[in-house]
ChimeraX commands (.cxc) that place a marker at each C-alpha (Angstrom):
marker #1 position 17.81,-41.39,26.18 radius 0.5
marker #1 position 15.64,-38.60,28.08 radius 0.5
marker #1 position 12.61,-37.15,27.01 radius 0.5
marker #1 position 12.65,-33.18,25.84 radius 0.5
marker #1 position 11.11,-32.15,28.75 radius 0.5
marker #1 position 13.54,-33.23,31.28 radius 0.5
marker #1 position 16.89,-31.67,29.08 radius 0.5
marker #1 position 18.61,-28.64,29.88 radius 0.5
marker #1 position 19.39,-26.81,26.39 radius 0.5
marker #1 position 19.94,-23.33,26.39 radius 0.5
marker #1 position 23.42,-21.50,27.83 radius 0.5
marker #1 position 21.63,-19.51,29.83 radius 0.5
marker #1 position 20.34,-21.94,31.54 radius 0.5
marker #1 position 23.66,-23.51,32.25 radius 0.5
marker #1 position 24.55,-20.40,33.63 radius 0.5
marker #1 position 21.55,-19.80,35.45 radius 0.5
marker #1 position 22.59,-22.90,36.99 radius 0.5
marker #1 position 26.84,-21.96,37.71 radius 0.5
marker #1 position 26.08,-18.69,39.11 radius 0.5
marker #1 position 22.83,-19.89,41.91 radius 0.5
marker #1 position 23.17,-23.73,41.81 radius 0.5
marker #1 position 24.60,-25.79,44.99 radius 0.5
marker #1 position 28.10,-27.39,43.60 radius 0.5
marker #1 position 28.00,-30.73,45.43 radius 0.5
marker #1 position 31.58,-33.12,44.31 radius 0.5
marker #1 position 31.55,-36.40,44.37 radius 0.5
marker #1 position 34.42,-38.51,42.87 radius 0.5
marker #1 position 33.53,-38.97,39.36 radius 0.5
marker #1 position 31.66,-36.21,39.08 radius 0.5
marker #1 position 30.52,-32.53,39.59 radius 0.5
marker #1 position 26.21,-31.56,40.32 radius 0.5
marker #1 position 25.41,-27.93,40.76 radius 0.5
marker #1 position 21.55,-28.04,41.42 radius 0.5
marker #1 position 19.34,-25.15,41.43 radius 0.5
marker #1 position 15.56,-25.23,42.00 radius 0.5
marker #1 position 12.75,-24.67,39.35 radius 0.5
marker #1 position 9.35,-24.19,39.30 radius 0.5
marker #1 position 8.22,-27.28,37.17 radius 0.5
marker #1 position 7.20,-30.34,38.41 radius 0.5
marker #1 position 9.54,-32.77,36.56 radius 0.5
marker #1 position 13.06,-31.47,37.02 radius 0.5
marker #1 position 15.98,-31.36,34.79 radius 0.5
marker #1 position 18.87,-32.44,33.60 radius 0.5
marker #1 position 22.09,-31.38,31.77 radius 0.5
marker #1 position 25.52,-33.38,31.23 radius 0.5
marker #1 position 28.84,-31.76,30.29 radius 0.5
marker #1 position 32.11,-33.31,29.64 radius 0.5
marker #1 position 35.21,-31.76,29.02 radius 0.5
marker #1 position 38.04,-32.32,26.99 radius 0.5
marker #1 position 40.43,-33.24,29.92 radius 0.5
marker #1 position 38.09,-36.32,30.50 radius 0.5
marker #1 position 39.89,-37.77,26.64 radius 0.5
marker #1 position 38.85,-37.68,23.02 radius 0.5
marker #1 position 34.71,-37.83,22.69 radius 0.5
marker #1 position 34.48,-40.63,22.04 radius 0.5
marker #1 position 35.58,-41.57,25.69 radius 0.5
marker #1 position 33.07,-37.95,26.94 radius 0.5
marker #1 position 29.64,-39.41,24.61 radius 0.5
marker #1 position 30.40,-42.86,26.01 radius 0.5
marker #1 position 30.54,-40.99,30.15 radius 0.5
marker #1 position 27.87,-38.77,28.91 radius 0.5
marker #1 position 25.30,-42.24,27.55 radius 0.5
marker #1 position 26.00,-43.94,30.68 radius 0.5
marker #1 position 25.21,-40.93,33.01 radius 0.5
marker #1 position 21.72,-40.99,30.96 radius 0.5
marker #1 position 21.15,-43.96,31.27 radius 0.5
marker #1 position 21.73,-44.15,35.08 radius 0.5
marker #1 position 19.19,-40.86,35.07 radius 0.5
marker #1 position 16.37,-42.69,32.67 radius 0.5
marker #1 position 16.47,-45.56,35.58 radius 0.5
marker #1 position 16.23,-44.02,38.48 radius 0.5
marker #1 position 13.92,-41.27,37.21 radius 0.5
marker #1 position 11.07,-42.16,39.11 radius 0.5
marker #1 position 12.84,-41.97,42.08 radius 0.5
marker #1 position 13.85,-38.16,41.36 radius 0.5
marker #1 position 12.11,-35.27,43.13 radius 0.5
marker #1 position 10.69,-32.84,40.80 radius 0.5
marker #1 position 11.49,-29.13,41.05 radius 0.5
marker #1 position 15.30,-29.61,39.78 radius 0.5
marker #1 position 17.78,-28.01,37.71 radius 0.5
marker #1 position 20.65,-30.17,37.61 radius 0.5
marker #1 position 23.90,-30.29,35.46 radius 0.5
marker #1 position 26.46,-33.07,36.09 radius 0.5
marker #1 position 30.13,-32.08,34.99 radius 0.5
marker #1 position 32.36,-35.73,34.23 radius 0.5
marker #1 position 35.17,-35.03,35.73 radius 0.5
marker #1 position 39.20,-36.37,34.52 radius 0.5
marker #1 position 39.06,-39.65,36.94 radius 0.5
marker #1 position 35.25,-41.55,34.96 radius 0.5
marker #1 position 37.52,-43.33,32.57 radius 0.5
marker #1 position 38.63,-45.16,35.26 radius 0.5
marker #1 position 34.92,-45.99,36.48 radius 0.5
marker #1 position 32.99,-48.24,35.26 radius 0.5
marker #1 position 28.78,-48.29,35.28 radius 0.5
marker #1 position 28.44,-49.30,38.61 radius 0.5
marker #1 position 31.14,-47.14,40.26 radius 0.5
marker #1 position 29.32,-43.99,38.01 radius 0.5
marker #1 position 25.81,-45.00,39.54 radius 0.5
marker #1 position 26.88,-45.13,43.00 radius 0.5
marker #1 position 28.95,-41.46,42.72 radius 0.5
marker #1 position 25.64,-39.88,41.25 radius 0.5
marker #1 position 23.09,-41.33,43.69 radius 0.5
marker #1 position 24.81,-40.74,46.69 radius 0.5
marker #1 position 25.08,-37.09,45.39 radius 0.5
marker #1 position 21.20,-36.91,44.88 radius 0.5
marker #1 position 21.06,-38.66,48.39 radius 0.5
marker #1 position 23.19,-35.62,49.20 radius 0.5
marker #1 position 21.51,-32.47,47.58 radius 0.5
marker #1 position 18.19,-34.96,49.11 radius 0.5
marker #1 position 16.58,-35.07,45.25 radius 0.5
marker #1 position 16.01,-38.89,45.92 radius 0.5
marker link #1:1,2 radius 0.2
marker link #1:2,3 radius 0.2
marker link #1:3,4 radius 0.2
marker link #1:4,5 radius 0.2
marker link #1:5,6 radius 0.2
marker link #1:6,7 radius 0.2
marker link #1:7,8 radius 0.2
marker link #1:8,9 radius 0.2
marker link #1:9,10 radius 0.2
marker link #1:10,11 radius 0.2
marker link #1:11,12 radius 0.2
marker link #1:12,13 radius 0.2
marker link #1:13,14 radius 0.2
marker link #1:14,15 radius 0.2
marker link #1:15,16 radius 0.2
marker link #1:16,17 radius 0.2
marker link #1:17,18 radius 0.2
marker link #1:18,19 radius 0.2
marker link #1:19,20 radius 0.2
marker link #1:20,21 radius 0.2
marker link #1:21,22 radius 0.2
marker link #1:22,23 radius 0.2
marker link #1:23,24 radius 0.2
marker link #1:24,25 radius 0.2
marker link #1:25,26 radius 0.2
marker link #1:26,27 radius 0.2
marker link #1:27,28 radius 0.2
marker link #1:28,29 radius 0.2
marker link #1:29,30 radius 0.2
marker link #1:30,31 radius 0.2
marker link #1:31,32 radius 0.2
marker link #1:32,33 radius 0.2
marker link #1:33,34 radius 0.2
marker link #1:34,35 radius 0.2
marker link #1:35,36 radius 0.2
marker link #1:36,37 radius 0.2
marker link #1:37,38 radius 0.2
marker link #1:38,39 radius 0.2
marker link #1:39,40 radius 0.2
marker link #1:40,41 radius 0.2
marker link #1:41,42 radius 0.2
marker link #1:42,43 radius 0.2
marker link #1:43,44 radius 0.2
marker link #1:44,45 radius 0.2
marker link #1:45,46 radius 0.2
marker link #1:46,47 radius 0.2
marker link #1:47,48 radius 0.2
marker link #1:48,49 radius 0.2
marker link #1:49,50 radius 0.2
marker link #1:50,51 radius 0.2
marker link #1:51,52 radius 0.2
marker link #1:52,53 radius 0.2
marker link #1:53,54 radius 0.2
marker link #1:54,55 radius 0.2
marker link #1:55,56 radius 0.2
marker link #1:56,57 radius 0.2
marker link #1:57,58 radius 0.2
marker link #1:58,59 radius 0.2
marker link #1:59,60 radius 0.2
marker link #1:60,61 radius 0.2
marker link #1:61,62 radius 0.2
marker link #1:62,63 radius 0.2
marker link #1:63,64 radius 0.2
marker link #1:64,65 radius 0.2
marker link #1:65,66 radius 0.2
marker link #1:66,67 radius 0.2
marker link #1:67,68 radius 0.2
marker link #1:68,69 radius 0.2
marker link #1:69,70 radius 0.2
marker link #1:70,71 radius 0.2
marker link #1:71,72 radius 0.2
marker link #1:72,73 radius 0.2
marker link #1:73,74 radius 0.2
marker link #1:74,75 radius 0.2
marker link #1:75,76 radius 0.2
marker link #1:76,77 radius 0.2
marker link #1:77,78 radius 0.2
marker link #1:78,79 radius 0.2
marker link #1:79,80 radius 0.2
marker link #1:80,81 radius 0.2
marker link #1:81,82 radius 0.2
marker link #1:82,83 radius 0.2
marker link #1:83,84 radius 0.2
marker link #1:84,85 radius 0.2
marker link #1:85,86 radius 0.2
marker link #1:86,87 radius 0.2
marker link #1:87,88 radius 0.2
marker link #1:88,89 radius 0.2
marker link #1:89,90 radius 0.2
marker link #1:90,91 radius 0.2
marker link #1:91,92 radius 0.2
marker link #1:92,93 radius 0.2
marker link #1:93,94 radius 0.2
marker link #1:94,95 radius 0.2
marker link #1:95,96 radius 0.2
marker link #1:96,97 radius 0.2
marker link #1:97,98 radius 0.2
marker link #1:98,99 radius 0.2
marker link #1:99,100 radius 0.2
marker link #1:100,101 radius 0.2
marker link #1:101,102 radius 0.2
marker link #1:102,103 radius 0.2
marker link #1:103,104 radius 0.2
marker link #1:104,105 radius 0.2
marker link #1:105,106 radius 0.2
marker link #1:106,107 radius 0.2
marker link #1:107,108 radius 0.2
marker link #1:108,109 radius 0.2
marker link #1:109,110 radius 0.2
marker link #1:110,111 radius 0.2
view
C-alpha cells in the first residue's frame, strides 16, 4: 500500500494530469505524467470496465501498486503519474506488468 502522500485522490488532480500531462503508452498500460511542485511523486491507478469484472480490475491495481511500492526509492520526485490499465492486462503476469511499467518510467525519465 502506498502512503497517503504518494496517492492522487481528487478528481480535479486527475483531470489536470490528463489535460497537461505527457502520455506514454505501453503494451498493458497507459501512463500520464505531469510535474508537480512537491519533493515526492504521487500516483493514481485507473482501471475501466473494459478490463474485466471488479475482481480482475482490483487485482491489476493491487499488482501495479506493489510494483510502484517496490520501486519507490528509484523513482524521481516531483511528478504526478496516472496509470491506466488496458483491456489486455489480464493476459500479463506480474513480471510482464513490472517490465512494462518500468520501461515507461525510464522513457519518461522517472527512473
